[in-house]
C-alpha positions as CSV (number, residue, x, y, z in Angstrom):
1,M,118.9,126.2,49.0
2,H,119.1,129.9,49.8
3,A,116.9,132.9,49.2
4,T,118.6,136.0,47.6
5,S,118.4,137.9,50.9
6,G,120.7,135.4,52.5
7,R,117.9,133.8,54.4
8,T,117.2,130.1,53.6
9,V,113.9,129.0,52.1
10,R,113.2,127.3,55.5
11,D,113.6,130.7,57.2
12,L,111.2,132.4,54.7
13,R,108.6,129.6,55.2
14,R,108.9,130.0,59.0
15,E,108.4,133.8,58.7
16,N,105.4,133.3,56.5
17,R,103.8,130.9,58.9
18,T,104.5,133.3,61.7
19,A,102.9,136.2,59.9
20,V,99.7,134.1,59.1
21,L,99.5,132.8,62.7
22,R,99.9,136.2,64.3
23,R,97.4,138.0,62.0
24,L,94.8,135.3,62.5
25,Y,95.4,135.4,66.3
26,L,95.1,139.1,66.7
27,D,92.6,139.9,63.9
28,G,90.9,136.7,62.9
29,P,88.7,135.1,61.7
30,M,89.9,136.1,58.2
31,S,89.7,134.7,54.8
32,R,92.6,133.8,52.6
33,L,91.8,136.8,50.4
34,M,92.0,139.1,53.4
35,L,95.2,137.6,54.7
36,G,97.3,138.3,51.6
37,P,97.2,142.1,51.7
38,A,97.3,142.2,55.5
39,I,100.6,140.4,55.7
40,G,102.1,141.3,52.2
41,L,102.0,137.8,50.7
42,S,100.8,136.6,47.4
43,S,97.6,134.5,47.2
44,G,99.6,131.5,46.3
45,S,101.9,131.8,49.3
46,V,99.0,132.3,51.6
47,S,97.2,129.2,50.2
48,N,100.4,127.1,50.7
49,V,101.0,128.3,54.3
50,V,97.3,127.9,55.2
51,A,97.2,124.4,53.8
52,E,100.2,123.4,56.0
53,L,98.7,124.9,59.1
54,V,95.3,123.3,58.5
55,A,96.9,119.9,58.0
56,E,98.8,120.3,61.3
57,G,95.6,121.3,63.1
58,L,96.8,124.8,64.1
59,V,94.2,126.6,61.9
60,E,90.6,125.6,61.2
61,E,87.7,126.9,59.2
62,A,85.2,129.2,61.0
63,G,82.3,129.7,58.6
64,S,82.1,132.0,55.6
65,V,81.3,135.5,54.5
66,D,79.7,136.7,51.2
67,S,82.1,138.3,48.7
68,A,81.3,140.9,46.1
69,G,80.1,139.1,43.0
70,G,81.8,135.8,43.8
71,R,81.7,132.7,45.9
72,P,81.5,133.0,49.7
73,Q,84.9,133.3,51.3
74,T,85.9,130.7,53.9
75,L,87.0,132.2,57.2
76,L,90.0,130.9,59.1
77,R,90.9,131.0,62.7
78,I,93.4,129.6,65.2
79,S,92.3,126.2,66.5
80,P,91.8,126.6,70.3
81,G,92.5,122.9,71.0
82,S,95.8,122.7,69.2
83,G,97.8,123.5,72.3
84,C,97.7,125.2,75.7
85,M,99.9,127.4,77.9
86,I,100.2,128.1,81.7
87,G,100.5,131.6,83.0
88,V,101.7,132.3,86.6
89,D,101.6,135.5,88.5
90,V,103.9,135.7,91.6
91,G,102.2,138.7,93.1
92,E,102.4,140.6,96.4
93,T,99.5,138.8,98.1
94,R,99.1,135.5,96.2
95,V,100.4,133.2,93.5
96,R,97.9,132.8,90.7
97,V,98.2,129.9,88.2
98,E,96.0,129.7,85.1
99,L,95.8,127.2,82.2
100,F,94.7,128.5,78.8
101,D,94.0,127.0,75.4
102,L,95.7,128.4,72.4
103,T,93.2,131.2,72.0
104,L,93.5,132.2,75.7
105,N,90.2,130.7,76.8
106,E,90.7,129.9,80.5
107,L,90.6,126.1,81.2
108,A,91.4,126.1,84.9
109,R,92.8,128.4,87.6
110,T,94.0,128.2,91.2
111,E,95.3,130.8,93.7
112,R,97.5,130.3,96.8
113,A,97.8,133.1,99.3
114,L,101.1,134.4,100.5
115,P,101.4,135.2,104.3
116,S,99.7,138.6,105.0
117,S,101.7,139.3,108.2
118,G,105.3,139.0,109.3
119,P,108.4,140.4,107.6
120,R,108.1,140.9,103.9
121,I,111.1,138.7,103.2
122,S,109.5,135.7,104.8
123,R,106.3,136.3,102.8
124,Y,108.4,135.8,99.7
125,D,110.3,132.8,100.9
126,V,111.6,131.2,97.7
127,D,110.8,127.6,98.8
128,L,107.2,128.6,99.6
129,V,106.7,130.4,96.2
130,I,108.2,127.5,94.3
131,R,105.9,125.0,96.1
132,H,102.9,127.2,95.3
133,V,103.8,127.3,91.6
134,R,104.5,123.6,91.5
135,D,101.3,122.6,93.2
136,G,99.3,125.1,91.2
137,I,100.6,123.7,87.9
138,A,99.7,120.2,88.9
139,E,96.3,121.3,90.0
140,V,95.3,123.1,86.8
141,L,96.5,120.3,84.6
142,R,94.6,117.8,86.7
143,A,91.4,119.9,86.8
144,A,91.3,120.4,83.0
145,R,92.5,116.8,82.3
146,V,95.3,118.1,80.1
147,A,98.4,116.0,79.4
148,P,101.7,117.8,80.1
149,D,102.9,117.1,76.7
150,R,100.3,119.4,75.2
151,L,101.9,122.4,76.9
152,L,103.6,124.9,74.7
153,G,105.3,126.3,77.8
154,V,104.9,127.9,81.2
155,G,105.2,131.7,81.6
156,V,105.9,133.3,85.0
157,G,105.6,136.9,86.0
158,V,107.8,137.8,89.0
159,P,108.9,140.9,90.8
160,G,112.4,142.2,90.1
161,I,115.0,142.2,87.4
162,I,115.6,139.1,85.3
163,A,119.0,138.0,84.1
164,H,119.8,134.9,82.0
165,T,122.8,132.7,82.5
166,P,123.9,129.5,80.7
167,E,124.1,127.7,84.1
168,D,120.7,128.6,85.6
169,G,118.5,130.0,82.9
170,A,116.4,132.9,84.3
171,V,117.8,134.4,87.5
172,V,115.7,136.8,89.5
173,H,117.2,139.9,91.3
174,G,114.2,141.0,93.4
175,Q,115.8,143.5,95.9
176,T,112.5,144.6,97.4
177,V,111.5,141.0,98.3
178,G,114.9,139.8,99.3
179,W,115.6,137.7,96.2
180,D,119.3,138.1,95.5
181,A,120.2,136.2,92.3
182,V,117.6,133.5,92.9
183,P,118.0,130.7,90.2
184,F,114.2,130.7,89.7
185,E,114.1,128.7,86.4
186,H,116.4,126.0,87.7
187,L,114.4,125.7,90.9
188,L,111.2,125.3,89.0
189,R,112.7,122.7,86.7
190,Q,113.8,120.7,89.7
191,A,110.5,121.0,91.5
192,V,107.8,120.7,88.8
193,D,107.0,117.4,87.2
194,L,106.9,118.3,83.6
195,P,108.7,116.9,80.5
196,D,112.1,118.4,79.9
197,T,110.8,119.6,76.5
198,V,108.4,122.1,78.1
199,P,110.0,125.5,78.1
200,Y,109.8,128.0,81.0
201,W,109.7,131.7,80.4
202,I,110.3,133.9,83.5
203,D,109.9,137.7,83.2
204,N,109.0,140.8,85.1
205,G,105.4,141.0,86.1
206,A,104.9,144.6,84.9
207,K,106.3,143.5,81.5
208,T,103.8,140.6,81.2
209,L,101.0,142.9,82.2
210,G,102.0,145.4,79.5
211,Q,102.2,142.7,76.8
212,A,98.7,141.5,77.6
213,E,97.2,145.0,77.6
214,M,98.9,145.7,74.2
215,W,97.6,142.6,72.6
216,F,94.1,142.3,74.0
217,G,93.4,145.2,76.4
218,A,93.5,149.0,76.6
219,G,96.7,149.2,74.6
220,R,95.3,147.6,71.5
221,G,95.7,149.8,68.5
222,A,98.4,152.0,70.1
223,R,101.8,152.3,68.5
224,S,103.5,152.9,71.9
225,A,102.5,152.7,75.5
226,V,103.7,152.6,79.1
227,T,101.9,150.2,81.3
228,V,102.1,150.8,85.1
229,L,101.7,147.9,87.5
230,F,100.5,149.3,90.8
231,G,100.4,146.9,93.8
232,S,102.3,146.8,97.0
233,G,105.0,148.5,95.0
234,V,105.0,150.1,91.6
235,G,106.6,149.1,88.3
236,A,106.2,149.8,84.6
237,C,107.0,148.6,81.2
238,V,107.4,150.5,77.9
239,V,106.3,149.1,74.5
240,T,107.4,150.9,71.3
241,D,106.3,148.2,68.9
242,P,102.9,146.4,69.5
243,L,104.3,143.1,68.2
244,G,107.8,143.6,69.6
245,P,109.2,142.9,73.0
246,A,108.2,145.1,76.0
247,R,110.9,146.5,78.3
248,A,110.6,146.4,82.0
249,L,111.3,149.7,84.0
250,E,112.2,149.9,87.6
251,W,110.0,153.0,87.7
252,G,109.1,152.6,91.3
253,H,112.7,153.4,92.3
254,L,112.9,156.7,90.6
255,T,113.9,159.3,93.2
256,V,111.1,161.8,93.8
257,S,112.4,163.2,97.1
258,V,116.0,163.6,97.9
259,R,116.7,162.1,101.4
260,G,113.0,161.3,101.6
261,R,111.1,158.3,103.1
262,R,112.9,155.0,103.3
263,C,111.9,152.7,100.5
264,R,111.6,148.9,100.9
265,C,114.5,148.6,98.4
266,G,116.7,150.3,101.1
267,S,117.2,153.6,99.4
268,R,115.4,156.9,100.2
269,G,112.9,159.0,98.4
270,C,111.8,156.4,95.8
271,L,108.4,156.8,94.2
272,E,107.4,153.4,95.6
273,A,108.0,154.8,99.2
274,Y,105.1,157.2,98.6
275,A,102.9,155.6,96.0
276,G,103.0,151.9,96.5
277,A,100.0,150.4,98.4
278,E,102.2,149.3,101.3
279,A,103.7,152.7,101.7
280,L,100.3,154.4,101.2
281,L,98.8,152.4,104.1
282,E,101.8,153.1,106.3
283,R,101.5,156.9,105.6
284,W,97.7,156.7,106.5
285,A,98.6,155.1,109.8
286,E,101.4,157.6,110.5
287,A,98.9,160.5,109.9
288,G,96.5,159.1,112.4
289,G,94.4,156.8,110.2
290,R,93.3,153.4,111.5
291,P,93.9,150.5,109.0
292,P,92.0,147.4,110.0
293,A,94.2,145.4,112.4
294,G,95.6,142.1,110.9
295,A,94.1,142.7,107.5
296,D,96.0,142.0,104.3
297,E,96.9,144.9,102.0
298,E,94.0,144.5,99.6
299,T,91.5,144.5,102.5
300,A,93.2,147.5,104.2
301,L,93.3,149.5,101.0
302,T,89.6,148.8,100.4
303,A,88.9,150.1,104.0
304,M,91.0,153.3,103.3
305,L,89.0,154.0,100.1
306,A,85.7,153.4,101.9
307,A,86.8,155.9,104.7
308,A,87.9,158.5,102.2
309,Y,84.9,158.1,99.8
310,P,81.9,156.9,101.9
311,A,78.9,155.6,99.9
312,D,76.4,158.2,98.8
313,G,73.5,158.5,101.3
314,S,75.4,156.7,104.0
315,G,75.5,159.8,106.2
316,T,79.1,159.2,106.9
317,A,81.6,162.1,106.5
318,P,84.7,161.5,104.5
319,D,87.8,160.7,106.5
320,A,89.9,163.9,106.1
321,T,93.1,162.1,106.9
322,A,92.6,159.4,104.3
323,L,91.6,162.0,101.7
324,A,94.7,164.1,102.4
325,V,97.0,161.1,102.1
326,L,95.3,160.0,98.8
327,E,95.5,163.5,97.4
328,E,99.3,163.6,98.2
329,T,99.7,160.2,96.6
330,A,97.9,161.3,93.5
331,E,100.4,164.2,93.2
332,Y,103.4,161.8,93.6
333,L,102.0,159.5,91.0
334,G,101.3,162.4,88.7
335,A,104.9,163.5,89.0
336,G,106.0,159.9,88.2
337,F,103.7,159.8,85.2
338,S,105.2,163.1,84.0
339,D,108.7,161.5,83.9
340,L,107.2,158.6,81.7
341,V,105.7,161.2,79.4
342,N,108.8,163.3,79.1
343,L,111.2,160.3,78.7
344,F,109.2,158.0,76.4
345,Q,106.5,160.3,74.9
346,P,104.0,157.3,74.7
347,E,100.7,157.4,73.0
348,R,99.1,155.9,76.1
349,I,99.8,155.3,79.8
350,L,97.8,152.4,81.1
351,V,97.3,151.6,84.8
352,G,96.9,148.1,86.1
353,G,97.6,145.9,89.1
354,W,95.2,145.2,92.0
355,A,95.9,148.5,93.7
356,G,95.8,150.5,90.5
357,L,92.4,149.1,89.5
358,Q,91.0,149.9,93.0
359,L,92.5,153.4,93.2
360,G,92.1,154.3,89.5
361,T,88.4,154.6,89.6
362,R,88.6,157.1,92.4
363,F,91.5,159.4,91.6
364,L,92.9,158.7,88.1
365,D,91.6,162.1,86.9
366,T,93.5,163.8,89.6
367,V,96.7,161.9,88.8
368,T,96.2,162.8,85.2
369,R,95.8,166.5,86.1
370,Y,99.1,166.5,88.1
371,A,100.9,164.5,85.3
372,T,99.8,167.2,82.8
373,E,101.0,170.0,85.1
374,Y,104.5,168.4,85.6
375,S,105.0,167.4,81.9
376,L,106.2,169.2,78.9
377,R,103.1,170.5,77.1
378,Y,103.7,168.9,73.7
379,P,104.2,165.3,74.7
380,A,101.5,165.6,77.4
381,S,99.0,166.7,74.8
382,R,99.6,163.5,72.8
383,T,99.5,161.1,75.8
384,S,96.2,159.7,77.2
385,V,95.9,158.0,80.6
386,A,93.5,155.1,81.2
387,L,92.9,152.1,83.3
388,G,93.8,148.7,81.9
389,T,90.8,146.6,80.8
390,L,92.0,143.0,81.5
391,G,91.5,143.1,85.3
392,P,93.6,141.4,88.0
393,E,94.3,138.4,85.7
394,A,96.3,140.5,83.2
395,V,99.7,139.4,84.5
396,T,98.8,135.7,84.1
397,V,97.5,136.4,80.6
398,G,100.7,138.2,79.7
399,A,102.8,135.4,81.2
400,A,100.9,132.8,79.1
401,L,101.7,135.0,76.0
402,L,105.5,134.4,76.6
403,P,105.5,130.8,75.4
404,L,102.8,131.5,72.8
405,S,104.9,134.3,71.3
406,D,107.9,132.0,71.0
407,F,105.7,129.3,69.5
408,F,104.5,131.8,66.8
409,A,108.0,133.1,66.2
410,R,109.0,129.5,65.4
411,G,106.2,129.3,62.8
412,G,103.9,127.2,65.0
413,R,106.5,124.6,65.7
414,R,107.7,123.4,69.2
415,P,111.4,123.4,70.0
416,E,112.7,119.9,69.6
417,T,114.4,119.9,73.0
418,T,114.7,122.1,76.0
419,P,117.6,120.6,78.0
420,S,117.7,121.2,81.8
421,V,120.6,123.4,82.8
422,P,122.9,122.1,85.4
423,A,123.4,124.1,88.6
424,P,126.1,124.4,91.2
425,A,125.9,122.2,94.2
426,W,124.6,124.8,96.6
427,R,121.7,125.6,94.3
428,T,120.8,122.0,93.8
429,A,120.7,121.7,97.6
430,L,118.3,124.7,97.7
431,A,116.1,123.0,95.2
432,D,116.1,119.8,97.2
433,R,114.5,121.7,100.1
434,V,111.4,122.3,98.0
435,T,109.4,119.4,99.5
436,P,105.6,118.8,99.9
């Protein structure tokens, strides 16, 4: 049977289920009477969809509210225990793995540090990262006593550009970390002991950060936003529809100085070569500063900020070298923000990532001032700049939203099967090296 629009009745039922689930997820609890106008369905359609979802355990009652002149209205919400998701952040300094229930309550987490010294490429050794993800997934499932068949999926935020191939699934092109067409999804499937029906979603970390901030953080209520991930390097994503897909931007490799500093991507004059935390610390040392020897980037950046902005009453004078480097960095970032303003004219620019959260409290106002100076007046007047509100876990939250979004798009039904993709022999050999 077909609907007049060409969609089948099954398609319409799935779309109605999707609309109810999304609205309850983002704005619930809500009553049936509230749901109808919010999603444009008749009261009869809402009642039918809700009855299905309650029977399947996806939706549950959550108390009641008084109504004007009638019986109290029963409130509905997503049932937290009806499924769970894993979010993974492959970051610059560590791999973080978190297990969430369906309403994003954290059930378990673990972190595994990446090497803080030695060549960057060895820090991002593919085998090491895969082992960390594999062991982290096993640990959080064990800690929360969750059976793997309850998983809606595993979402992973990684550095770089993601391509999808029929042979390998998600393939990562991470030039700054030495990942050249790494068949990441295939390697995970080979290494992780999960049922074949559990889907994997691998995407750019800045994109997962942006998705999380739009749904639950500082982007909530905005029609469009650009979210900046500021860590060892810098990246961004642009969202033009709060419920639509975000788009990752290799913003850190925008050229801000022709024939400028060498970037870790191999080119010259990239924004990342001036504004990434790694480059920021290098510039401080080159200018005569003294980053703590042997410290990881997070510790060294904390030391730089403490030198530039000593605590009130400490009697310590600000480090003029650190202040000068930070001021220059603020101007580079402001210029980079102005490009985002002029190109995308977003309602908001949101700053996240471990370095962004550390630095933002100190010089975000200065960055904003430079961004306004370098931008066209009209779009600048309509764009606000703010820190993200979800903290350093935002990437894992956004990664967990990847399988959840797909689950909702299917109307709250799991895919029947997610077959493993075969890989060429050399890639299978690479996966076989991922040993305990």
